[in-house]
N, C-alpha and C positions, 0 to 999 in steps of 0.2 A: 871374670868368670866363665868357665868353659864347660860347654853341654857334652855330657857323656852319652852317647849311642848305645844301645844293648842290641846285638846282633844275635838273633837265635837260631842255632843249627835245625834244618828239617828234621820233620818227626819221623825217626827210623827207630828199628826194634834194636835195642842193644842184648848183648848175649844174657843178661840176668833178666829182663823184665821186655818180655815181648809185646808187640802193640797186641791190641784186643781183637784186631782183625786180621786178615790174610793179607801180605803184600802180593800186589799182580804178578810176581813170578810164581809165588806159591800157589796162587789158582790155577796157574799154568801147568805148574807141576800136579797138583791135584787132579784136575781134569782132563790132562793131556790133551789139550786143545788150546789155540792161539787166539781165536777170535770169541769176542764175549758171548757173542749168540750161541756159539758151538758149546761153550763154558757152561751156559746156562741149561741147555738141554742136558750135558752130562751131569751137572748138579741136581737137576730135577729128576734125573734117571735115577739115584740113589737117595733123594728125599733130603737133602741138604739145602735149608733155607738160605736165600742171599736177598740183597737188595740190589737194586741199578744206580750208578751215579749217574748225576748228569751227562757224564762224558760218554756214559754207554759201557764202561767197564762195572765188573760186579763187586760188591761189596759183602765178604763172607766173615762171620764173626767167629773167632777162634773156637769159643766153646762148642759152636754148633758141629763141630767136626770131630771133638774129644769126646762126645757120648753125653754131653751134658747140656742141650739145646735150650736156648733160653725162651723159645717158642717152639709149640707142637704143631707139626705139618705132616700131613700123610704122605708116604711115598707116592711117586707118580706112577708106579704100576697097580697101585691098589692093594698092595698086600700090606697085611696088618701084623705086626712084629711086636707089638706091645705085650703079648701074653706067650707063655710057655705052651709049647704041643701038649 
């Protein structure tokens, strides 16, 4: 009796089903910054929430940049854009 080993490919986004979070290169493209600390400052400046991974890189939920945030967080500059002028 032979044992069959299943090899799973790494988690990547396909063209039809994107991952629920941005890839590291997408975070760099969004923020125009290379280093996680600078990326965090850029995200804070525009009020996009993120979490910091154990390796220091940032985890940005895709829905948070599509205008349907999963959590509400005030903008870093203190402006309230929740109501019309």
